C-alpha positions as CSV (number, residue, x, y, z in Angstrom):
1,M,0.0,0.0,0.0
2,I,1.2,3.5,-0.8
3,H,0.5,5.9,2.1
4,A,1.2,9.6,2.5
5,I,2.0,11.1,5.9
6,I,1.5,14.9,6.1
7,D,3.2,16.6,9.1
8,I,2.0,20.1,9.7
9,G,4.9,21.5,11.7
10,S,5.6,24.9,13.2
11,N,8.2,25.7,10.6
12,T,7.5,23.4,7.6
13,V,4.7,21.3,6.3
14,R,6.0,18.0,5.0
15,M,4.4,15.2,3.0
16,A,6.3,11.9,2.9
17,I,5.0,9.1,0.8
18,Y,5.8,5.5,1.8
19,L,5.4,2.0,0.4
20,I,4.1,0.1,3.4
21,N,4.1,-3.7,3.4
22,H,3.2,-5.8,6.4
23,D,6.0,-4.9,8.8
24,S,8.2,-2.7,6.7
25,M,8.2,0.6,5.0
26,E,10.1,2.3,2.1
27,L,10.3,6.1,1.7
28,L,9.3,6.8,-2.0
29,T,9.5,10.6,-2.0
30,K,9.1,13.7,0.1
31,K,7.7,17.2,-0.5
32,K,7.9,20.1,1.9
33,V,6.7,23.7,2.0
34,L,8.4,26.3,4.3
35,L,5.4,27.9,5.9
36,G,6.6,29.2,9.3
37,L,3.2,28.5,10.8
38,A,4.4,29.5,14.3
39,A,4.8,33.1,13.1
40,Y,1.1,33.3,12.3
41,L,0.2,33.0,16.0
42,K,-1.0,36.3,17.5
43,D,-1.7,36.6,21.2
44,G,-1.6,32.8,21.3
45,R,-4.3,32.4,18.6
46,M,-3.8,31.0,15.1
47,T,-4.7,33.8,12.7
48,A,-7.1,33.4,9.8
49,R,-4.1,34.1,7.5
50,G,-2.3,31.1,9.1
51,I,-5.3,28.9,8.5
52,D,-5.5,30.0,4.9
53,K,-1.8,29.1,4.4
54,V,-2.3,25.6,5.8
55,V,-5.4,25.1,3.6
56,E,-3.4,26.3,0.5
57,V,-0.6,23.8,1.2
58,L,-2.9,20.9,1.9
59,D,-4.9,21.6,-1.3
60,G,-1.7,21.4,-3.2
61,F,-0.7,18.2,-1.6
62,Q,-4.1,16.7,-2.4
63,D,-3.8,17.6,-6.0
64,F,-0.5,15.8,-6.1
65,L,-2.0,12.7,-4.5
66,R,-5.0,12.7,-6.7
67,S,-2.9,12.9,-9.8
68,L,-1.1,9.7,-8.7
69,S,-4.3,8.0,-7.5
70,I,-2.9,7.8,-3.9
71,T,-5.9,7.4,-1.6
72,H,-4.3,6.6,1.7
73,A,-3.2,9.6,3.6
74,T,-2.8,10.6,7.3
75,A,-2.3,14.2,8.5
76,F,-1.1,15.4,11.9
77,T,0.0,18.6,13.5
78,T,2.2,19.4,16.4
79,A,3.1,22.5,18.5
80,A,2.0,25.4,16.3
81,L,-1.6,24.3,16.2
82,R,-1.5,22.2,19.4
83,N,-0.5,25.2,21.5
84,A,-2.9,27.7,19.9
85,V,-5.6,29.0,22.1
86,N,-8.1,28.4,19.3
87,S,-6.6,25.0,18.3
88,D,-9.9,23.1,18.1
89,E,-11.5,25.8,16.0
90,A,-8.5,26.1,13.7
91,V,-8.3,22.4,13.1
92,A,-12.0,22.1,12.5
93,E,-11.9,24.9,9.9
94,I,-8.9,23.2,8.1
95,R,-10.9,19.9,8.1
96,A,-14.0,21.6,6.8
97,R,-12.2,23.4,4.0
98,T,-9.9,20.5,2.8
99,G,-11.8,17.4,3.9
100,I,-8.6,16.2,5.6
101,E,-8.8,14.8,9.1
102,V,-5.9,16.5,11.0
103,H,-4.9,14.8,14.2
104,V,-3.4,17.0,16.9
105,I,-0.5,15.1,18.5
106,P,0.1,15.8,22.2
107,G,3.7,16.7,23.1
108,S,4.1,13.4,25.1
109,D,3.0,11.4,22.1
110,E,5.3,13.3,19.8
111,A,8.2,12.4,22.1
112,A,7.1,8.7,22.1
113,Y,6.8,8.6,18.3
114,D,10.3,10.1,18.1
115,F,11.6,7.3,20.3
116,I,10.0,4.6,18.3
117,G,11.3,6.0,15.0
118,V,14.9,6.6,16.2
119,T,15.3,3.3,18.1
120,H,14.4,1.3,15.0
121,N,17.6,2.6,13.4
122,I,20.2,2.8,16.2
123,E,21.8,0.1,18.3
124,D,22.1,1.9,21.6
125,D,20.1,0.3,24.4
126,T,20.3,3.5,26.6
127,G,20.5,7.1,25.6
128,L,18.8,10.4,24.9
129,I,16.8,11.7,21.9
130,F,16.2,15.4,21.1
131,D,13.8,16.8,18.5
132,I,14.0,20.6,18.1
133,G,11.1,21.8,16.1
134,G,9.9,25.3,15.2
135,A,7.8,25.8,18.4
136,S,8.6,22.9,20.7
137,T,11.5,20.7,21.8
138,E,11.0,17.1,22.8
139,A,13.5,15.1,24.9
140,V,13.4,11.4,25.7
141,Y,15.5,9.4,28.1
142,Y,15.4,5.6,27.4
143,R,17.1,2.6,29.1
144,G,16.9,-1.0,28.0
145,R,15.2,0.3,24.8
146,A,12.2,1.5,26.9
147,I,11.2,5.0,27.6
148,V,12.1,6.1,31.2
149,E,11.2,9.8,30.8
150,K,9.9,12.1,28.0
151,V,9.0,15.8,28.0
152,S,7.9,18.4,25.5
153,M,9.1,22.0,26.1
154,P,7.7,25.3,24.8
155,M,10.8,26.4,22.8
156,G,11.7,26.0,19.2
157,S,13.9,27.5,16.4
158,L,11.2,29.6,14.8
159,L,9.7,30.7,18.1
160,F,13.1,32.0,19.3
161,A,13.9,33.5,15.9
162,T,10.7,35.5,16.0
163,K,11.1,36.5,19.6
164,Y,14.7,37.5,19.7
165,S,16.2,38.1,16.2
166,H,15.9,41.5,14.7
167,G,17.7,40.5,11.5
168,L,18.1,37.4,9.4
169,L,20.7,36.1,11.8
170,P,20.9,36.7,15.6
171,D,23.7,38.7,17.0
172,H,25.7,37.7,20.1
173,D,23.5,39.5,22.6
174,E,20.4,37.9,21.1
175,M,22.0,34.5,21.2
176,D,22.9,35.0,24.9
177,S,19.2,35.8,25.6
178,M,18.1,32.7,23.7
179,S,20.6,30.6,25.6
180,Q,19.5,31.9,29.0
181,E,15.8,31.2,28.2
182,A,16.6,27.7,26.8
183,A,18.5,26.8,29.9
184,H,15.8,28.1,32.2
185,I,13.0,26.2,30.3
186,F,15.1,23.0,30.5
187,R,15.7,23.4,34.2
188,E,12.0,24.1,34.9
189,C,10.8,21.1,32.9
190,G,12.3,18.7,35.4
191,F,13.8,16.3,32.9
192,A,16.2,14.1,34.7
193,A,18.6,11.6,33.2
194,P,22.1,10.4,34.0
195,K,24.9,12.7,32.7
196,G,27.0,11.9,29.7
197,L,24.7,9.5,27.8
198,T,24.9,9.1,24.1
199,A,22.5,11.5,22.3
200,A,20.6,11.3,19.0
201,G,19.2,14.4,17.3
202,I,16.4,14.4,14.8
203,G,14.5,17.0,12.8
204,G,15.6,20.1,10.8
205,T,17.8,21.7,13.3
206,F,20.0,18.7,13.8
207,K,20.0,18.0,10.0
208,G,21.2,21.5,9.5
209,L,23.7,21.2,12.3
210,S,25.1,18.1,10.7
211,A,25.6,19.8,7.4
212,L,27.3,22.8,8.9
213,Y,29.4,20.7,11.3
214,H,30.8,18.3,8.7
215,G,31.2,21.2,6.2
216,I,33.5,23.0,8.8
217,Y,35.3,20.1,10.4
218,G,35.1,17.4,7.7
219,D,34.4,14.8,10.4
220,S,31.8,12.1,9.9
221,G,29.6,10.4,12.4
222,A,29.0,11.8,15.9
223,M,29.5,15.6,16.5
224,D,31.5,17.0,19.4
225,T,29.1,19.2,21.4
226,E,31.9,21.4,22.7
227,R,32.1,22.8,19.1
228,L,28.6,24.1,19.0
229,P,29.3,27.5,20.6
230,E,32.1,28.0,18.0
231,I,29.7,27.2,15.2
232,M,27.1,29.6,16.5
233,Q,29.7,32.4,16.8
234,T,30.9,31.7,13.3
235,F,27.5,32.2,11.8
236,G,26.1,34.9,14.1
237,A,25.2,38.3,12.6
238,G,28.2,40.3,11.6
239,S,30.6,37.3,12.1
240,S,30.5,35.4,8.9
241,D,33.3,35.7,6.3
242,E,32.8,34.8,2.7
243,A,33.6,31.1,3.2
244,S,31.2,30.8,6.1
245,T,28.4,32.5,4.1
246,I,28.9,30.1,1.2
247,L,28.7,27.1,3.6
248,L,25.6,28.5,5.2
249,L,23.9,29.1,1.8
250,R,24.8,25.6,0.6
251,S,24.0,23.7,3.7
252,V,20.8,25.3,5.1
253,P,19.3,27.6,2.3
254,D,15.8,27.2,3.6
255,R,16.7,27.5,7.3
256,I,19.1,30.4,7.4
257,H,16.8,32.4,9.8
258,T,16.1,29.5,12.2
259,I,19.3,27.4,12.2
260,I,21.2,29.5,14.8
261,P,18.3,29.8,17.3
262,G,17.9,26.0,16.9
263,L,21.6,25.5,17.6
264,V,21.3,27.7,20.7
265,I,18.6,25.4,22.0
266,A,20.6,22.3,21.1
267,S,23.7,23.6,22.8
268,A,21.8,24.5,26.0
269,V,20.0,21.1,26.4
270,L,23.0,19.0,25.4
271,A,25.3,20.9,27.9
272,A,22.7,20.5,30.6
273,C,22.6,16.8,30.0
274,G,26.4,16.5,29.9
275,C,26.4,15.0,26.4
276,R,29.8,15.0,24.8
277,T,28.6,14.0,21.4
278,V,25.3,14.0,19.4
279,T,24.5,12.0,16.2
280,Y,22.0,13.1,13.6
281,T,19.5,10.5,12.5
282,D,17.0,10.9,9.7
283,S,14.4,8.6,11.2
284,G,11.9,10.1,13.6
285,M,8.4,11.0,14.4
286,R,6.8,10.2,11.0
287,E,8.4,6.7,11.0
288,G,7.5,6.2,14.6
289,Y,3.9,7.1,13.8
290,I,3.8,4.5,11.0
291,Y,5.3,1.8,13.2
292,K,2.8,2.3,16.0
293,E,-0.4,3.5,14.3
294,I,-0.3,1.9,10.9
295,L,2.0,-1.2,11.0
296,K,1.1,-1.6,14.7
297,T,4.4,-3.4,15.4
298,V,5.1,-1.7,18.7
């Protein structure tokens, strides 16, 4: 069966199309639209303009699916719509105008899907998983390949970019403010795990970090977390030289305005957990959702 998974995120709306057979899946293709939905929140409410934008993207995805006679599709949304004061009304309007049933994923379920997706592709029995989205950050501590603790925190790359950055890239003072808030939010969430565990990062922030990191240092595999502050300083407003600008444009052309705020959050949470390295993995929430809700193998 061919099945489309549509993820309405705070920064991007993605559609991934999979071939699903019994207990396995194969990614056939992906499409994404940079929407920046979190920026359409006003006083905690999703604006009519934001709803219009989601409807426009979903209509485009539906046209694509119809042209290929793909009839199985699932859509879900995370922090941007989940945290809106008018979440129920916004989702109901999107459903009425598109005919698509949009499932609102609670933060704890988002973290659980992250865990399922990641642990299908790594060998570590114990470790940490971090997923930095546009408007929320999920953290999971697992031991013996079972979740011990999971948390969703109200901070994300687009949220911080909108709140703190006055230009395309944050300056050093703005990054300091982001770092202080990220550390405060992490302390207040009560997430507790042994220090120094291996860490896996998923989502756009860690994908972008991986591209920048390996572009600078040429290393492969796990990334040294002590280098994150150096990377942030390299690409902060007014700091980039020509070579750095070229690398930024090549590596994260669609995330230039959010990559540094995302890295600030990553640096803060990884430092708080005493993680010496972090590894990017491409498998995450969408795959976890398929394993649990469609394949029902977990």
